[in-house]
N, C-alpha and C positions, 0 to 999 in steps of 0.2 A: 538345717543349721543354713543350707545357703542362699534358702528363703527369703530368710528372716535377714543374711549379709548382702541378699540383693535390695529387700524393703528398706533395709539402716541406712545401704547408701544412696536411695533414692529419696528417703525423709531428709537424708544429712546435701543432699546438693545443694549448690550457693543458689541465692538469690536469683544472681546472673542469671545462670543456665534456664531457670525458669522464668525470667523476663525471654530470651532468647529462646526458647519453645515455645512461649506463647505466640512471640510475633511473627504468627505466619503471615508469609508473602501472601500479597494479595492474590496473584498469578493463581499460586497453590492453590488456598482456600474457594476460589473461583473454580479450580479445574477439577477437586474434589466437589462441590456441589451439583458441576452438571453429568461430571459420571455419575452420581448420587440418582438425579431426574431425569438423566438420558435415557438409560437403557427399559424406565419403561414405556417413556411415549415413541421409543422405534417399532417395541413391542405392539404399545395401539393402532400405530400406523398399519401394521400388518392384518389383526383383527378388522380394523374399518375396514379393509380391500375386502375382509370375508365375508363379514358380517353383507356389506354392500351386492357383494356380490350372489349371495345369498337370497338376499331381498327382489334383488333382481329378475333372479329365479321364481320366484313366487307369483309377481306381480304380471311375468312373462303368463305363466301356470292361470293366471284371476283370466287374467285376457281371453284366453281360448278359450275358457268354461262359460266367460258371459259372451262370448262373440257372438251375435246377431238376436241380441236383447236388447232391451231399450234403455236401460241401467246406466250407471257413470262408466266413465275409460276413464283407467287408470293410468297413469304418467311413468315414466322414470323416476325413480329417486331419488331426492335429496337429502347428504348425510349432512345433520345440521348439530348445534350444541358442542359442548367444550370436545366429547371424546370428537368430533370432525376435523376442529380447529386444532389439533392437535395436541392437546393439554386434556387430564383430568381431576376438578380439586382432591378429592379425596377417596378410597376406597371402592367396591366396584362398578366401573360405570355404567350407566345404557347407555347405548349405543340408538341416539332417536334419526329416526327418519324420516322425513315430508313425502307423504304420494299426493302430487297436484294429481287434480281432478278437474276433467273436460267434458263440458254434455254431450252425451249421445248427438248421431245424426237430427237434425227435427228438432233438437232442443238446443237455447242457449240458457247464458246467464246475466244476472244483472245486479251488476254491488249496490248495494244501499248502504255506505260508510256511515258511520258517525261525522259530526262538526269537527270543521281542521281543528281547532283547536285543541281536540282531547290525542294528537300525535305527541307521539306514537304508538299509543295505547288504542287506539281507537277498537269501538265493537264494530259490525257489520251485519248483516243477513243476505242472502245470495237466491234470491226471487229467481224462478226455473219458468219460462215461458217455450211454449213451439213458436217456429218459425215455419216456413214454408221452406215444402222443399217437392214442389210442382216440379219443378221444371227436374231436377234430379231423375224423378219417379216417370215420365215419360222419357227421358232420353236413356237412363241407366234400367229400370224395373227395379234396382236395390231396397226401394226403402217402397213405405207408405206414408204421403200425409196427413201425421194426425190431424194438422190445424184444419184444413180442408174436407178431409172423406172420415172424419169424428161421425157422422151418420151413419156411413155405408156397415153393413152387414159386416166387411173387411175389416173394415176400419174398429168397431166394435172388439174384434177378435184382437186387432191387436192396439189395444190400451195404451197412454203413455206409463209404461211402470216404474218411472223416474218418478212422476207425478205421485201415482198411486201411493208406491211402498217407499222412497226416503224423500217425497216432504211433508212437512203440516201446513194448507195454507198454503201452500203455493213455493213455497220457502222451502229449501234447501235445510234438514235438519240435521242436523251431529249426530245427535244420539243413534236413528233410523241408521244415519249412516256409518257409522262406526259397529254395529250390531251385525252388516251386510258386510261388511270386510273381514267381519271376524270371523263368520260361517265360509263368506269365502276364501280364505286363507285356511281356515279348518280342513277343507274340501285339495284346497289347489299342492296343499302338503305331504298326502296322500300320493300324490303323484310321479313327486319329486325322489330323486333317489338316494335325495339325503335320510330322507324318513326311514329308510334301512339302519342307516349307520347309526340318527340322531335321534332324540324325542323333541317333539315340540309341543308347546303347551302356552293354549292361550289364556292368559290368565285375564279375571275378570275387570273392565274399562265401559265405562260411562262413554268416554267421549275420545278414545284412540283405539290402535289393536296393540294391549300390552302383548308380548310374545316371551316364554321362556323355553331358553332353546340347552338343551345337555348330552353330553357326547358320551360314550360308551362310558370313559373313567369318570363319569359323576362332572365333568368342567363345566357350567352353567354360566351362559351368557343372557343378560335381560335389552329388550330391544324395544324400543317404543315406534311403532306405525302410526306417527302425525295425518290429519291428513288436511290439506289446504286450497284456497280457491287463489291463482296468484291474480296481480293489479296489474290487467295490460301486460306489460309483455317487463314490467321492472319485479328484481327478486322479493319485491314484500307480498303478505300472501296473506288471507283472512284464513286462519288456522283451527284447528277443534283445541289446542291446547286449551286446556285448563282456566275456566277467565277467573276474573277481578272476583273477588269476596262481594256477595247482595243480585251475582249477574246470573240470573235460574233459569230461562229462558234456552230450550233446545235447539232453536232456531236460530242464537245470538255465533260471532266466530267472530273471535277473536285476530287483532293483527300482529302481527309476525314480522321481525328484524330479523329472526335467525339466519334467512339465509345472505343477504347481507354482507350479516357479521360474520358467514362464516368463508366467504369469497373475501372478504377485505382480508383476513388470517392466510389464506394461499396463498394472496396477493403478496402478500407479506414476506410468508414461505420463500419464494421465487428469489427477492431484492433483497434479503438481509444476508449475511453470510450462512457459509453452510452447517457452523460453529456455533448457531444464534440461540443467544440466554434470554430472548425475549419471553418464550413461553416460562420457562425456570424462572424466573423474575417473577410475572402472572402467579405460576403454582405455588411459592414459598411464600406471597405474601397473600395470598389465598386461607392458605394454610395457618401462615403467623396472627393473623386478622379473623381469624374462625371465633366464632360465638360475639363476638362484638359488632359496630352500631354498621361497619361497613360488610355491603352485601358482592356478594363473585360479582352481579353487572357492573357495580357500581366502576372497582376495581378491573373489571376489564376494558371500561370505558375510558380511564385512567391510561392506561397500558397503549389504548389504540391513540390514544390524543397523541400519547409518547413518539408514536413509532411516525407521525406527520410532523413533527414539530424536532424531533434530533436526528443529527443520521444514520442513516442504519446500517452504514460502517461501523459504530460503534456499540454494535449489540454481541461482537464476538462473547465467544466463551469467557476470557483473559478479562472482559469488562463487566464482568457478574456485578461484584462489589457496587463498581463504579455509579451503574445503573439503575441496582436496588435503592440507594443514595438520592440518586435523581427523583426515583420512585415516591422515594418517600417525602422529601421536601415538597414536588408538585402536589401530591394529595393536599400534606399541611396546607399548603397557600394556599388552595382552594379552598380548605375550612377555615381559615380568615378571612377569605375577600365571600365565602358561603357565595362560591360558585363555580360549577363543574357544567359544562353543558354536555348534551347528551350529544354522542359522537358523530349521527347520519342525521339530526335535522340542522338544516343552514347549517353547514359545514363544509366552507370552499374546500377545507381538503381531502374532504374524501374523496379518494379514487375514483376517474371516469369510469374506470373497468367494474366497479360494482354498483348495477345497473340499481336505481334510486326512485319512485314515482318524481314529477315533476315537482308536485306539492312538498314535498321532502327537500328537494335542494334549494324550492324560494320560501322555505320556512324562516320564522324565526328561533335563533337557536332557543332551546330548551333547559333551564337550568335544573338539574336535579338535586340542588340543594336549596333551593330556594323555602323547603319548610325551615331550614333551622335559622331562619332571619327569624320566624315566628317560634320557634323555641330553643331561645339560649341555654340553655341547662342542656339540651341536646346538643349542641355544637361543644358545648364546655367536654362533655362525656366523649365526644369522638376524638377533640383532642386530650384528652389525658391517655384515652387506647394508642394514640398513633404513637406518642409520646412514648410506650411504655417499652415498643417496639425498640 
């Protein structure tokens, strides 16, 4: 009876009370949304640190195993992708880490990149060449110059394994290198103390090292180690990530801006308010526009532009609704103008702390919405989907 009375009282409430209840203060709604989204972000950051430390231990052990060989050197890993940018689109994240590759002593890499007009999705190959280390051989005696002593009996005993094992026609082979790393990680894991408490499975993959880490509570993490060769001293790499459709060569590597992007978000994290809502804003729009014409990369590009054209002091928790409205207006304007520029190409607003190749900074801006000029129906559909939000 009391329930019926309570329900009757609720149903009989005045329209003014309903309106008052519906008129939620923007600050309160912003705080509510932030609370819902912030806890997973804090948890995500702590897991990222654990994963990064674990992978560093794995790579160090791999380095110890390969000491004295003329195979690749594995440099310290770099966390990339949404998890290491501080957010996660949906579901359980994949913790992606880039493992930079360096040639062993007596070898060098030469990049053969596609034409500049393909920026920022150029493909390229990595040619491996021998280089003279005769001076070091005479001074230290710790290496054999394969370039000038290949005919010696000793030289034949120390053939350049990199060229023989991990290359195809003198080009670094993505698939061979991935298989080598998978085998190396499998052996290195058995030497780590963590192997007594957790179970690591190396999953099948042609171009990367995919791992499933499971603890005693049966909770699992998905980790992917991508291989990469750095372009000069920039943050842009040729990586082993899956190539675009139609590219099947195992010696083809894909240019990636993942490192500059994660460095940009780390830089912003130091400059925005402590209770910043910028990543919450991005995550909400990725959720709201899931299944539409707007890709995650497109929405991330919008956010990166907004962070460089709006005052960073305006990204407090209480500003969330205002920033979401601004996000929508910016995206709608881009659609109407059929123009959204790639953030890292020819953009003078990219902070100098983000290391980019010179041709990125001097390139003409790249319009990511250029195809909409030729596809008016796709543009109209995107506008309809945006208005429904």
